[in-house]
Gaussian input, Z-matrix of N, CA and C with variables (Angstrom, degrees):
# hf/3-21g

backbone

0 1
 N
 C     1     B1
 C     2     B2     1     A1
 N     3     B3     2     A2     1     D1
 C     4     B4     3     A3     2     D2
 C     5     B5     4     A4     3     D3
 N     6     B6     5     A5     4     D4
 C     7     B7     6     A6     5     D5
 C     8     B8     7     A7     6     D6
 N     9     B9     8     A8     7     D7
 C    10    B10     9     A9     8     D8
 C    11    B11    10    A10     9     D9
 N    12    B12    11    A11    10    D10
 C    13    B13    12    A12    11    D11
 C    14    B14    13    A13    12    D12
 N    15    B15    14    A14    13    D13
 C    16    B16    15    A15    14    D14
 C    17    B17    16    A16    15    D15
 N    18    B18    17    A17    16    D16
 C    19    B19    18    A18    17    D17
 C    20    B20    19    A19    18    D18
 N    21    B21    20    A20    19    D19
 C    22    B22    21    A21    20    D20
 C    23    B23    22    A22    21    D21
 N    24    B24    23    A23    22    D22
 C    25    B25    24    A24    23    D23
 C    26    B26    25    A25    24    D24
 N    27    B27    26    A26    25    D25
 C    28    B28    27    A27    26    D26
 C    29    B29    28    A28    27    D27
 N    30    B30    29    A29    28    D28
 C    31    B31    30    A30    29    D29
 C    32    B32    31    A31    30    D30
 N    33    B33    32    A32    31    D31
 C    34    B34    33    A33    32    D32
 C    35    B35    34    A34    33    D33
 N    36    B36    35    A35    34    D34
 C    37    B37    36    A36    35    D35
 C    38    B38    37    A37    36    D36
 N    39    B39    38    A38    37    D37
 C    40    B40    39    A39    38    D38
 C    41    B41    40    A40    39    D39
 N    42    B42    41    A41    40    D40
 C    43    B43    42    A42    41    D41
 C    44    B44    43    A43    42    D42
 N    45    B45    44    A44    43    D43
 C    46    B46    45    A45    44    D44
 C    47    B47    46    A46    45    D45
 N    48    B48    47    A47    46    D46
 C    49    B49    48    A48    47    D47
 C    50    B50    49    A49    48    D48
 N    51    B51    50    A50    49    D49
 C    52    B52    51    A51    50    D50
 C    53    B53    52    A52    51    D51
 N    54    B54    53    A53    52    D52
 C    55    B55    54    A54    53    D53
 C    56    B56    55    A55    54    D54
 N    57    B57    56    A56    55    D55
 C    58    B58    57    A57    56    D56
 C    59    B59    58    A58    57    D57
 N    60    B60    59    A59    58    D58
 C    61    B61    60    A60    59    D59
 C    62    B62    61    A61    60    D60
 N    63    B63    62    A62    61    D61
 C    64    B64    63    A63    62    D62
 C    65    B65    64    A64    63    D63
 N    66    B66    65    A65    64    D64
 C    67    B67    66    A66    65    D65
 C    68    B68    67    A67    66    D66
 N    69    B69    68    A68    67    D67
 C    70    B70    69    A69    68    D68
 C    71    B71    70    A70    69    D69
 N    72    B72    71    A71    70    D70
 C    73    B73    72    A72    71    D71
 C    74    B74    73    A73    72    D72
 N    75    B75    74    A74    73    D73
 C    76    B76    75    A75    74    D74
 C    77    B77    76    A76    75    D75
 N    78    B78    77    A77    76    D76
 C    79    B79    78    A78    77    D77
 C    80    B80    79    A79    78    D78
 N    81    B81    80    A80    79    D79
 C    82    B82    81    A81    80    D80
 C    83    B83    82    A82    81    D81
 N    84    B84    83    A83    82    D82
 C    85    B85    84    A84    83    D83
 C    86    B86    85    A85    84    D84
 N    87    B87    86    A86    85    D85
 C    88    B88    87    A87    86    D86
 C    89    B89    88    A88    87    D87
 N    90    B90    89    A89    88    D88
 C    91    B91    90    A90    89    D89
 C    92    B92    91    A91    90    D90
 N    93    B93    92    A92    91    D91
 C    94    B94    93    A93    92    D92
 C    95    B95    94    A94    93    D93
 N    96    B96    95    A95    94    D94
 C    97    B97    96    A96    95    D95
 C    98    B98    97    A97    96    D96
 N    99    B99    98    A98    97    D97
 C   100   B100    99    A99    98    D98
 C   101   B101   100   A100    99    D99
 N   102   B102   101   A101   100   D100
 C   103   B103   102   A102   101   D101
 C   104   B104   103   A103   102   D102
 N   105   B105   104   A104   103   D103
 C   106   B106   105   A105   104   D104
 C   107   B107   106   A106   105   D105
 N   108   B108   107   A107   106   D106
 C   109   B109   108   A108   107   D107
 C   110   B110   109   A109   108   D108
 N   111   B111   110   A110   109   D109
 C   112   B112   111   A111   110   D110
 C   113   B113   112   A112   111   D111
 N   114   B114   113   A113   112   D112
 C   115   B115   114   A114   113   D113
 C   116   B116   115   A115   114   D114
 N   117   B117   116   A116   115   D115
 C   118   B118   117   A117   116   D116
 C   119   B119   118   A118   117   D117
 N   120   B120   119   A119   118   D118
 C   121   B121   120   A120   119   D119
 C   122   B122   121   A121   120   D120
 N   123   B123   122   A122   121   D121
 C   124   B124   123   A123   122   D122
 C   125   B125   124   A124   123   D123
 N   126   B126   125   A125   124   D124
 C   127   B127   126   A126   125   D125
 C   128   B128   127   A127   126   D126
 N   129   B129   128   A128   127   D127
 C   130   B130   129   A129   128   D128
 C   131   B131   130   A130   129   D129
 N   132   B132   131   A131   130   D130
 C   133   B133   132   A132   131   D131
 C   134   B134   133   A133   132   D132
 N   135   B135   134   A134   133   D133
 C   136   B136   135   A135   134   D134
 C   137   B137   136   A136   135   D135
 N   138   B138   137   A137   136   D136
 C   139   B139   138   A138   137   D137
 C   140   B140   139   A139   138   D138
 N   141   B141   140   A140   139   D139
 C   142   B142   141   A141   140   D140
 C   143   B143   142   A142   141   D141
 N   144   B144   143   A143   142   D142
 C   145   B145   144   A144   143   D143
 C   146   B146   145   A145   144   D144
 N   147   B147   146   A146   145   D145
 C   148   B148   147   A147   146   D146
 C   149   B149   148   A148   147   D147
 N   150   B150   149   A149   148   D148
 C   151   B151   150   A150   149   D149
 C   152   B152   151   A151   150   D150
 N   153   B153   152   A152   151   D151
 C   154   B154   153   A153   152   D152
 C   155   B155   154   A154   153   D153
 N   156   B156   155   A155   154   D154
 C   157   B157   156   A156   155   D155
 C   158   B158   157   A157   156   D156
 N   159   B159   158   A158   157   D157
 C   160   B160   159   A159   158   D158
 C   161   B161   160   A160   159   D159
 N   162   B162   161   A161   160   D160
 C   163   B163   162   A162   161   D161
 C   164   B164   163   A163   162   D162
 N   165   B165   164   A164   163   D163
 C   166   B166   165   A165   164   D164
 C   167   B167   166   A166   165   D165
 N   168   B168   167   A167   166   D166
 C   169   B169   168   A168   167   D167
 C   170   B170   169   A169   168   D168
 N   171   B171   170   A170   169   D169
 C   172   B172   171   A171   170   D170
 C   173   B173   172   A172   171   D171
 N   174   B174   173   A173   172   D172
 C   175   B175   174   A174   173   D173
 C   176   B176   175   A175   174   D174
 N   177   B177   176   A176   175   D175
 C   178   B178   177   A177   176   D176
 C   179   B179   178   A178   177   D177
 N   180   B180   179   A179   178   D178
 C   181   B181   180   A180   179   D179
 C   182   B182   181   A181   180   D180
 N   183   B183   182   A182   181   D181
 C   184   B184   183   A183   182   D182
 C   185   B185   184   A184   183   D183
 N   186   B186   185   A185   184   D184
 C   187   B187   186   A186   185   D185
 C   188   B188   187   A187   186   D186
 N   189   B189   188   A188   187   D187
 C   190   B190   189   A189   188   D188
 C   191   B191   190   A190   189   D189
 N   192   B192   191   A191   190   D190
 C   193   B193   192   A192   191   D191
 C   194   B194   193   A193   192   D192
 N   195   B195   194   A194   193   D193
 C   196   B196   195   A195   194   D194
 C   197   B197   196   A196   195   D195
 N   198   B198   197   A197   196   D196
 C   199   B199   198   A198   197   D197
 C   200   B200   199   A199   198   D198
 N   201   B201   200   A200   199   D199
 C   202   B202   201   A201   200   D200
 C   203   B203   202   A202   201   D201
 N   204   B204   203   A203   202   D202
 C   205   B205   204   A204   203   D203
 C   206   B206   205   A205   204   D204
 N   207   B207   206   A206   205   D205
 C   208   B208   207   A207   206   D206
 C   209   B209   208   A208   207   D207
 N   210   B210   209   A209   208   D208
 C   211   B211   210   A210   209   D209
 C   212   B212   211   A211   210   D210
 N   213   B213   212   A212   211   D211
 C   214   B214   213   A213   212   D212
 C   215   B215   214   A214   213   D213
 N   216   B216   215   A215   214   D214
 C   217   B217   216   A216   215   D215
 C   218   B218   217   A217   216   D216
 N   219   B219   218   A218   217   D217
 C   220   B220   219   A219   218   D218
 C   221   B221   220   A220   219   D219
 N   222   B222   221   A221   220   D220
 C   223   B223   222   A222   221   D221
 C   224   B224   223   A223   222   D222
 N   225   B225   224   A224   223   D223
 C   226   B226   225   A225   224   D224
 C   227   B227   226   A226   225   D225
 N   228   B228   227   A227   226   D226
 C   229   B229   228   A228   227   D227
 C   230   B230   229   A229   228   D228
 N   231   B231   230   A230   229   D229
 C   232   B232   231   A231   230   D230
 C   233   B233   232   A232   231   D231
 N   234   B234   233   A233   232   D232
 C   235   B235   234   A234   233   D233
 C   236   B236   235   A235   234   D234
 N   237   B237   236   A236   235   D235
 C   238   B238   237   A237   236   D236
 C   239   B239   238   A238   237   D237
 N   240   B240   239   A239   238   D238
 C   241   B241   240   A240   239   D239
 C   242   B242   241   A241   240   D240
 N   243   B243   242   A242   241   D241
 C   244   B244   243   A243   242   D242
 C   245   B245   244   A244   243   D243
 N   246   B246   245   A245   244   D244
 C   247   B247   246   A246   245   D245
 C   248   B248   247   A247   246   D246
 N   249   B249   248   A248   247   D247
 C   250   B250   249   A249   248   D248
 C   251   B251   250   A250   249   D249
 N   252   B252   251   A251   250   D250
 C   253   B253   252   A252   251   D251
 C   254   B254   253   A253   252   D252
 N   255   B255   254   A254   253   D253
 C   256   B256   255   A255   254   D254
 C   257   B257   256   A256   255   D255
 N   258   B258   257   A257   256   D256
 C   259   B259   258   A258   257   D257
 C   260   B260   259   A259   258   D258
 N   261   B261   260   A260   259   D259
 C   262   B262   261   A261   260   D260
 C   263   B263   262   A262   261   D261
 N   264   B264   263   A263   262   D262
 C   265   B265   264   A264   263   D263
 C   266   B266   265   A265   264   D264
 N   267   B267   266   A266   265   D265
 C   268   B268   267   A267   266   D266
 C   269   B269   268   A268   267   D267
 N   270   B270   269   A269   268   D268
 C   271   B271   270   A270   269   D269
 C   272   B272   271   A271   270   D270
 N   273   B273   272   A272   271   D271
 C   274   B274   273   A273   272   D272
 C   275   B275   274   A274   273   D273
 N   276   B276   275   A275   274   D274
 C   277   B277   276   A276   275   D275
 C   278   B278   277   A277   276   D276
 N   279   B279   278   A278   277   D277
 C   280   B280   279   A279   278   D278
 C   281   B281   280   A280   279   D279
 N   282   B282   281   A281   280   D280
 C   283   B283   282   A282   281   D281
 C   284   B284   283   A283   282   D282
 N   285   B285   284   A284   283   D283
 C   286   B286   285   A285   284   D284
 C   287   B287   286   A286   285   D285
 N   288   B288   287   A287   286   D286
 C   289   B289   288   A288   287   D287
 C   290   B290   289   A289   288   D288
 N   291   B291   290   A290   289   D289
 C   292   B292   291   A291   290   D290
 C   293   B293   292   A292   291   D291
 N   294   B294   293   A293   292   D292
 C   295   B295   294   A294   293   D293
 C   296   B296   295   A295   294   D294
 N   297   B297   296   A296   295   D295
 C   298   B298   297   A297   296   D296
 C   299   B299   298   A298   297   D297
 N   300   B300   299   A299   298   D298
 C   301   B301   300   A300   299   D299
 C   302   B302   301   A301   300   D300
 N   303   B303   302   A302   301   D301
 C   304   B304   303   A303   302   D302
 C   305   B305   304   A304   303   D303
 N   306   B306   305   A305   304   D304
 C   307   B307   306   A306   305   D305
 C   308   B308   307   A307   306   D306
 N   309   B309   308   A308   307   D307
 C   310   B310   309   A309   308   D308
 C   311   B311   310   A310   309   D309
 N   312   B312   311   A311   310   D310
 C   313   B313   312   A312   311   D311
 C   314   B314   313   A313   312   D312
 N   315   B315   314   A314   313   D313
 C   316   B316   315   A315   314   D314
 C   317   B317   316   A316   315   D315
 N   318   B318   317   A317   316   D316
 C   319   B319   318   A318   317   D317
 C   320   B320   319   A319   318   D318
 N   321   B321   320   A320   319   D319
 C   322   B322   321   A321   320   D320
 C   323   B323   322   A322   321   D321
 N   324   B324   323   A323   322   D322
 C   325   B325   324   A324   323   D323
 C   326   B326   325   A325   324   D324
 N   327   B327   326   A326   325   D325
 C   328   B328   327   A327   326   D326
 C   329   B329   328   A328   327   D327
 N   330   B330   329   A329   328   D328
 C   331   B331   330   A330   329   D329
 C   332   B332   331   A331   330   D330
 N   333   B333   332   A332   331   D331
 C   334   B334   333   A333   332   D332
 C   335   B335   334   A334   333   D333
 N   336   B336   335   A335   334   D334
 C   337   B337   336   A336   335   D335
 C   338   B338   337   A337   336   D336

   B1=1.4780
   B2=1.5090
   B3=1.3656
   B4=1.5241
   B5=1.4454
   B6=1.3182
   B7=1.4164
   B8=1.4335
   B9=1.3578
   B10=1.4386
   B11=1.4524
   B12=1.2427
   B13=1.4668
   B14=1.5054
   B15=1.4294
   B16=1.4542
   B17=1.4650
   B18=1.3113
   B19=1.4199
   B20=1.5016
   B21=1.3817
   B22=1.4363
   B23=1.5164
   B24=1.2201
   B25=1.4252
   B26=1.5453
   B27=1.4316
   B28=1.4234
   B29=1.5287
   B30=1.1940
   B31=1.4171
   B32=1.5046
   B33=1.4217
   B34=1.5302
   B35=1.4411
   B36=1.3519
   B37=1.4498
   B38=1.5688
   B39=1.3893
   B40=1.5606
   B41=1.4297
   B42=1.3733
   B43=1.4398
   B44=1.5687
   B45=1.3636
   B46=1.4505
   B47=1.5050
   B48=1.2941
   B49=1.3495
   B50=1.5483
   B51=1.3584
   B52=1.5005
   B53=1.4152
   B54=1.3578
   B55=1.4337
   B56=1.5216
   B57=1.4044
   B58=1.5191
   B59=1.5992
   B60=1.3350
   B61=1.4142
   B62=1.4921
   B63=1.3464
   B64=1.5070
   B65=1.4570
   B66=1.2585
   B67=1.4640
   B68=1.5201
   B69=1.2878
   B70=1.4460
   B71=1.5335
   B72=1.3417
   B73=1.5358
   B74=1.4646
   B75=1.2621
   B76=1.4610
   B77=1.4852
   B78=1.3371
   B79=1.4259
   B80=1.3872
   B81=1.3323
   B82=1.5300
   B83=1.5439
   B84=1.3625
   B85=1.4078
   B86=1.5637
   B87=1.3271
   B88=1.5255
   B89=1.4938
   B90=1.2429
   B91=1.3969
   B92=1.5525
   B93=1.3277
   B94=1.4650
   B95=1.5791
   B96=1.3191
   B97=1.3824
   B98=1.5757
   B99=1.3566
   B100=1.4524
   B101=1.5355
   B102=1.3655
   B103=1.5384
   B104=1.5022
   B105=1.2054
   B106=1.4455
   B107=1.6294
   B108=1.2905
   B109=1.3360
   B110=1.4927
   B111=1.3463
   B112=1.4145
   B113=1.4753
   B114=1.3220
   B115=1.4809
   B116=1.5974
   B117=1.3242
   B118=1.5050
   B119=1.5084
   B120=1.3264
   B121=1.4983
   B122=1.5065
   B123=1.2972
   B124=1.4640
   B125=1.5285
   B126=1.3694
   B127=1.4672
   B128=1.6720
   B129=1.2225
   B130=1.4896
   B131=1.6254
   B132=1.4457
   B133=1.5918
   B134=1.5944
   B135=1.2467
   B136=1.5212
   B137=1.4578
   B138=1.2987
   B139=1.4283
   B140=1.4977
   B141=1.3490
   B142=1.4851
   B143=1.5235
   B144=1.3055
   B145=1.4839
   B146=1.4719
   B147=1.3794
   B148=1.4499
   B149=1.5035
   B150=1.3488
   B151=1.4782
   B152=1.6182
   B153=1.2049
   B154=1.5539
   B155=1.3870
   B156=1.4069
   B157=1.3792
   B158=1.5334
   B159=1.3308
   B160=1.4638
   B161=1.5226
   B162=1.2761
   B163=1.4774
   B164=1.4308
   B165=1.4098
   B166=1.5171
   B167=1.4174
   B168=1.3942
   B169=1.4375
   B170=1.4711
   B171=1.3284
   B172=1.5966
   B173=1.4545
   B174=1.2670
   B175=1.5301
   B176=1.5769
   B177=1.3732
   B178=1.5399
   B179=1.3665
   B180=1.3553
   B181=1.5392
   B182=1.5445
   B183=1.3661
   B184=1.3644
   B185=1.5221
   B186=1.1855
   B187=1.5191
   B188=1.5095
   B189=1.4295
   B190=1.4611
   B191=1.5298
   B192=1.3866
   B193=1.5399
   B194=1.3591
   B195=1.4052
   B196=1.5245
   B197=1.6491
   B198=1.2390
   B199=1.5082
   B200=1.4838
   B201=1.2811
   B202=1.4840
   B203=1.5431
   B204=1.2364
   B205=1.5669
   B206=1.5797
   B207=1.3596
   B208=1.4778
   B209=1.5458
   B210=1.4202
   B211=1.5103
   B212=1.4346
   B213=1.2574
   B214=1.4612
   B215=1.5186
   B216=1.4621
   B217=1.4891
   B218=1.5706
   B219=1.3519
   B220=1.5259
   B221=1.4738
   B222=1.3592
   B223=1.5110
   B224=1.4572
   B225=1.4030
   B226=1.4191
   B227=1.6153
   B228=1.2979
   B229=1.4120
   B230=1.4672
   B231=1.4734
   B232=1.5033
   B233=1.5576
   B234=1.2963
   B235=1.5345
   B236=1.5959
   B237=1.2527
   B238=1.3733
   B239=1.5668
   B240=1.2829
   B241=1.4207
   B242=1.5425
   B243=1.3243
   B244=1.4071
   B245=1.5596
   B246=1.1963
   B247=1.4822
   B248=1.5327
   B249=1.3699
   B250=1.4842
   B251=1.5131
   B252=1.1968
   B253=1.4522
   B254=1.5456
   B255=1.3607
   B256=1.4851
   B257=1.4938
   B258=1.3454
   B259=1.5083
   B260=1.5889
   B261=1.3225
   B262=1.4476
   B263=1.4810
   B264=1.3477
   B265=1.3967
   B266=1.4523
   B267=1.3271
   B268=1.4250
   B269=1.5570
   B270=1.3591
   B271=1.4574
   B272=1.5228
   B273=1.2853
   B274=1.4921
   B275=1.5791
   B276=1.2496
   B277=1.3555
   B278=1.6049
   B279=1.2382
   B280=1.4255
   B281=1.4044
   B282=1.3951
   B283=1.5703
   B284=1.5982
   B285=1.3853
   B286=1.4851
   B287=1.4473
   B288=1.4510
   B289=1.4972
   B290=1.5392
   B291=1.3385
   B292=1.4186
   B293=1.5435
   B294=1.2320
   B295=1.4955
   B296=1.4853
   B297=1.2639
   B298=1.4553
   B299=1.5058
   B300=1.3234
   B301=1.4575
   B302=1.6401
   B303=1.2738
   B304=1.4292
   B305=1.5213
   B306=1.2787
   B307=1.4865
   B308=1.5057
   B309=1.3629
   B310=1.4620
   B311=1.5166
   B312=1.3837
   B313=1.5018
   B314=1.5340
   B315=1.4363
   B316=1.4268
   B317=1.4811
   B318=1.3782
   B319=1.5015
   B320=1.4475
   B321=1.3470
   B322=1.5525
   B323=1.4605
   B324=1.2798
   B325=1.3957
   B326=1.6198
   B327=1.3207
   B328=1.3112
   B329=1.4810
   B330=1.3424
   B331=1.4822
   B332=1.4385
   B333=1.3643
   B334=1.5029
   B335=1.5078
   B336=1.2767
   B337=1.4658
   B338=1.4703
   A1=105.40
   A2=113.70
   A3=116.53
   A4=108.34
   A5=114.96
   A6=125.53
   A7=112.38
   A8=123.51
   A9=126.39
   A10=108.32
   A11=123.48
   A12=129.61
   A13=110.29
   A14=113.58
   A15=118.61
   A16=109.89
   A17=118.40
   A18=125.89
   A19=109.69
   A20=121.40
   A21=126.41
   A22=108.25
   A23=119.88
   A24=125.45
   A25=111.06
   A26=117.39
   A27=118.32
   A28=115.54
   A29=120.24
   A30=126.09
   A31=114.07
   A32=108.93
   A33=114.34
   A34=114.57
   A35=118.53
   A36=122.47
   A37=107.87
   A38=117.93
   A39=117.75
   A40=107.73
   A41=118.98
   A42=116.01
   A43=115.00
   A44=115.99
   A45=120.68
   A46=109.80
   A47=123.01
   A48=127.59
   A49=111.26
   A50=117.69
   A51=123.25
   A52=111.61
   A53=120.08
   A54=123.95
   A55=109.86
   A56=116.67
   A57=117.64
   A58=111.23
   A59=121.48
   A60=121.50
   A61=109.24
   A62=119.59
   A63=125.18
   A64=112.83
   A65=116.08
   A66=122.15
   A67=106.40
   A68=111.71
   A69=119.30
   A70=112.45
   A71=115.07
   A72=119.85
   A73=106.87
   A74=117.25
   A75=129.21
   A76=111.29
   A77=116.59
   A78=120.82
   A79=108.50
   A80=113.65
   A81=117.57
   A82=108.79
   A83=114.08
   A84=120.15
   A85=109.12
   A86=115.57
   A87=120.14
   A88=108.60
   A89=118.39
   A90=125.90
   A91=109.69
   A92=119.72
   A93=120.46
   A94=111.79
   A95=119.19
   A96=123.68
   A97=108.33
   A98=116.20
   A99=121.50
   A100=110.20
   A101=114.80
   A102=123.07
   A103=107.59
   A104=117.56
   A105=119.89
   A106=108.53
   A107=116.76
   A108=121.64
   A109=119.52
   A110=117.66
   A111=126.74
   A112=106.39
   A113=116.61
   A114=123.16
   A115=113.33
   A116=110.06
   A117=112.52
   A118=107.69
   A119=113.35
   A120=120.11
   A121=113.30
   A122=116.45
   A123=123.08
   A124=107.98
   A125=113.86
   A126=118.59
   A127=101.67
   A128=111.55
   A129=119.86
   A130=107.41
   A131=106.22
   A132=113.72
   A133=109.55
   A134=114.48
   A135=121.58
   A136=111.10
   A137=119.38
   A138=126.41
   A139=109.04
   A140=115.77
   A141=115.97
   A142=109.46
   A143=116.30
   A144=120.98
   A145=108.30
   A146=118.29
   A147=120.05
   A148=112.12
   A149=114.06
   A150=120.96
   A151=108.72
   A152=118.52
   A153=117.43
   A154=113.73
   A155=117.08
   A156=122.15
   A157=117.10
   A158=113.27
   A159=125.87
   A160=104.36
   A161=117.80
   A162=122.49
   A163=113.96
   A164=113.74
   A165=116.31
   A166=117.76
   A167=111.76
   A168=121.40
   A169=117.51
   A170=112.34
   A171=119.45
   A172=108.81
   A173=117.21
   A174=121.09
   A175=104.73
   A176=114.88
   A177=112.91
   A178=118.89
   A179=120.24
   A180=117.11
   A181=113.88
   A182=117.96
   A183=117.37
   A184=113.52
   A185=112.36
   A186=120.26
   A187=111.31
   A188=112.19
   A189=120.53
   A190=110.64
   A191=116.26
   A192=116.39
   A193=115.06
   A194=116.54
   A195=121.88
   A196=106.42
   A197=115.32
   A198=113.29
   A199=113.47
   A200=115.69
   A201=121.88
   A202=109.52
   A203=115.42
   A204=117.91
   A205=112.37
   A206=109.82
   A207=115.13
   A208=113.71
   A209=110.98
   A210=117.59
   A211=111.33
   A212=121.27
   A213=125.35
   A214=110.47
   A215=116.14
   A216=118.00
   A217=111.48
   A218=113.46
   A219=118.82
   A220=108.15
   A221=114.20
   A222=118.46
   A223=112.64
   A224=118.44
   A225=120.74
   A226=110.13
   A227=118.56
   A228=122.96
   A229=114.16
   A230=115.84
   A231=116.95
   A232=110.76
   A233=108.12
   A234=116.78
   A235=106.16
   A236=115.61
   A237=119.63
   A238=106.43
   A239=112.95
   A240=120.64
   A241=105.88
   A242=117.09
   A243=122.11
   A244=115.08
   A245=117.01
   A246=120.25
   A247=110.87
   A248=116.32
   A249=114.17
   A250=111.43
   A251=122.00
   A252=124.71
   A253=111.74
   A254=111.72
   A255=113.84
   A256=112.10
   A257=119.01
   A258=122.75
   A259=107.78
   A260=118.33
   A261=119.89
   A262=111.81
   A263=119.58
   A264=121.51
   A265=113.21
   A266=115.58
   A267=120.62
   A268=103.21
   A269=113.15
   A270=115.72
   A271=115.45
   A272=114.63
   A273=117.20
   A274=109.68
   A275=117.31
   A276=120.01
   A277=116.20
   A278=122.82
   A279=124.33
   A280=105.53
   A281=119.78
   A282=118.99
   A283=103.91
   A284=106.55
   A285=111.98
   A286=116.93
   A287=112.83
   A288=116.83
   A289=110.86
   A290=109.97
   A291=115.30
   A292=113.02
   A293=121.22
   A294=124.31
   A295=109.62
   A296=118.05
   A297=124.38
   A298=107.32
   A299=117.25
   A300=117.79
   A301=104.55
   A302=118.70
   A303=116.84
   A304=113.29
   A305=115.62
   A306=120.99
   A307=107.96
   A308=112.92
   A309=116.81
   A310=114.82
   A311=117.56
   A312=122.31
   A313=110.90
   A314=115.88
   A315=115.92
   A316=117.61
   A317=109.53
   A318=113.14
   A319=112.97
   A320=117.10
   A321=120.11
   A322=105.44
   A323=126.05
   A324=129.21
   A325=109.49
   A326=114.34
   A327=116.63
   A328=119.47
   A329=115.82
   A330=119.42
   A331=114.54
   A332=114.53
   A333=117.37
   A334=117.22
   A335=119.11
   A336=120.67
   A337=114.98
   D1=141.68
   D2=177.05
   D3=-65.48
   D4=165.11
   D5=173.05
   D6=-88.98
   D7=142.35
   D8=174.38
   D9=-71.37
   D10=128.07
   D11=177.92
   D12=-118.82
   D13=156.65
   D14=176.87
   D15=-55.28
   D16=146.98
   D17=-170.66
   D18=-139.25
   D19=145.73
   D20=176.00
   D21=-66.14
   D22=141.92
   D23=-173.63
   D24=-61.40
   D25=-38.39
   D26=175.99
   D27=-63.45
   D28=-32.19
   D29=175.37
   D30=-70.46
   D31=-39.11
   D32=173.35
   D33=-68.32
   D34=-32.41
   D35=-179.30
   D36=-70.88
   D37=-36.11
   D38=175.63
   D39=-64.11
   D40=-41.29
   D41=-177.54
   D42=-60.83
   D43=-39.07
   D44=-178.05
   D45=-78.62
   D46=-30.38
   D47=175.88
   D48=-67.31
   D49=-33.04
   D50=172.30
   D51=-71.21
   D52=-23.50
   D53=-178.84
   D54=-94.90
   D55=12.75
   D56=169.56
   D57=100.97
   D58=-5.17
   D59=178.17
   D60=-73.51
   D61=149.80
   D62=169.86
   D63=-127.62
   D64=151.36
   D65=-179.31
   D66=-68.61
   D67=134.43
   D68=179.17
   D69=-108.55
   D70=-50.38
   D71=-175.51
   D72=-161.26
   D73=176.16
   D74=170.47
   D75=-131.77
   D76=131.69
   D77=174.85
   D78=-127.19
   D79=109.82
   D80=-174.92
   D81=66.15
   D82=-127.17
   D83=-177.62
   D84=-104.34
   D85=23.61
   D86=178.57
   D87=-114.28
   D88=132.68
   D89=177.91
   D90=-97.73
   D91=129.21
   D92=-179.09
   D93=-105.38
   D94=123.44
   D95=-179.42
   D96=-116.26
   D97=143.49
   D98=179.68
   D99=-132.20
   D100=157.87
   D101=175.92
   D102=-143.91
   D103=141.83
   D104=174.43
   D105=-62.35
   D106=134.24
   D107=-178.35
   D108=93.16
   D109=-8.86
   D110=173.36
   D111=-102.22
   D112=129.09
   D113=-173.74
   D114=-76.06
   D115=-34.99
   D116=-178.45
   D117=-114.47
   D118=147.76
   D119=171.00
   D120=-70.36
   D121=149.10
   D122=169.45
   D123=-84.12
   D124=127.68
   D125=178.64
   D126=-111.99
   D127=118.27
   D128=-175.28
   D129=-121.27
   D130=113.45
   D131=-179.54
   D132=-59.01
   D133=147.00
   D134=170.70
   D135=-81.80
   D136=65.19
   D137=175.13
   D138=-172.05
   D139=-177.49
   D140=178.51
   D141=-59.39
   D142=136.49
   D143=-174.86
   D144=-99.31
   D145=120.29
   D146=178.71
   D147=-73.43
   D148=169.17
   D149=-170.71
   D150=-63.51
   D151=-40.61
   D152=-174.55
   D153=-68.27
   D154=-25.97
   D155=174.70
   D156=-75.68
   D157=-34.46
   D158=175.02
   D159=-63.46
   D160=-51.52
   D161=177.60
   D162=-54.08
   D163=-46.10
   D164=176.82
   D165=-60.05
   D166=-42.96
   D167=173.72
   D168=-56.82
   D169=-42.02
   D170=174.85
   D171=-60.54
   D172=-44.84
   D173=-170.48
   D174=-70.42
   D175=-47.21
   D176=176.03
   D177=-66.20
   D178=-26.75
   D179=173.51
   D180=-89.48
   D181=-9.37
   D182=177.81
   D183=79.53
   D184=18.74
   D185=179.38
   D186=-94.86
   D187=128.25
   D188=-177.69
   D189=-70.00
   D190=161.34
   D191=171.09
   D192=-60.89
   D193=-37.15
   D194=-179.22
   D195=-63.75
   D196=-47.02
   D197=179.12
   D198=-63.99
   D199=-41.20
   D200=178.08
   D201=-55.09
   D202=-49.11
   D203=-179.57
   D204=-64.37
   D205=-36.66
   D206=178.76
   D207=-62.02
   D208=-43.12
   D209=178.68
   D210=-77.50
   D211=-24.17
   D212=175.77
   D213=-70.07
   D214=-42.03
   D215=175.60
   D216=-66.67
   D217=-35.55
   D218=-179.72
   D219=-62.80
   D220=-48.77
   D221=-175.40
   D222=-65.10
   D223=-28.61
   D224=179.62
   D225=-72.17
   D226=-34.48
   D227=176.74
   D228=-76.96
   D229=-28.92
   D230=-179.55
   D231=-74.20
   D232=149.12
   D233=176.79
   D234=-68.30
   D235=159.85
   D236=178.85
   D237=-87.57
   D238=89.43
   D239=-178.10
   D240=-145.58
   D241=158.80
   D242=179.70
   D243=99.32
   D244=-153.67
   D245=-166.17
   D246=-67.43
   D247=-43.62
   D248=-177.06
   D249=-67.49
   D250=-38.42
   D251=-178.95
   D252=-68.54
   D253=-33.93
   D254=178.98
   D255=-74.73
   D256=-31.45
   D257=-179.90
   D258=-70.68
   D259=-34.54
   D260=-167.20
   D261=-123.05
   D262=12.19
   D263=171.65
   D264=-72.75
   D265=163.38
   D266=-175.33
   D267=-87.67
   D268=142.31
   D269=175.67
   D270=-82.01
   D271=153.58
   D272=-175.10
   D273=-80.89
   D274=-15.36
   D275=-175.45
   D276=-78.22
   D277=159.12
   D278=-177.90
   D279=-113.97
   D280=82.93
   D281=-175.66
   D282=-77.61
   D283=142.37
   D284=170.96
   D285=-101.98
   D286=-8.85
   D287=168.86
   D288=-127.40
   D289=161.10
   D290=177.98
   D291=-59.07
   D292=-36.44
   D293=176.85
   D294=-55.65
   D295=-45.62
   D296=-178.52
   D297=-60.81
   D298=-40.03
   D299=-172.02
   D300=-75.03
   D301=-35.94
   D302=175.07
   D303=-63.44
   D304=-38.47
   D305=179.63
   D306=-62.80
   D307=-52.73
   D308=-177.77
   D309=-58.53
   D310=-39.16
   D311=174.41
   D312=-62.20
   D313=-39.25
   D314=175.10
   D315=-58.12
   D316=-42.40
   D317=176.89
   D318=-63.83
   D319=-33.65
   D320=178.90
   D321=-67.63
   D322=-38.08
   D323=179.10
   D324=-60.92
   D325=-51.39
   D326=-178.43
   D327=-69.85
   D328=-20.60
   D329=-179.30
   D330=-84.50
   D331=-7.04
   D332=178.51
   D333=-73.98
   D334=152.46
   D335=179.16
   D336=-68.65

């Protein structure tokens, strides 16, 4: 079996979204994902995710290592489209103030499927 390696948070989000988790909220630089039937939410940091956090997220979500690697391979082949890319994509606007950046990101959130 392959070893679990550190992974970029966007790729990890795609893995968990494919497994039925949905974005619930963001607290600081942590993204909170939930799924019916899972008692605790998944808290994914907005940075490269180290191995021990990936393992803890797998345990919390009830996802096996085999299923994780299947989803990881699928996410690698999939295009960057859908909810994860909408939330973390770059905006086309050129904001000159922080408030404009927040507004443009909010529009990106609302325009996602």
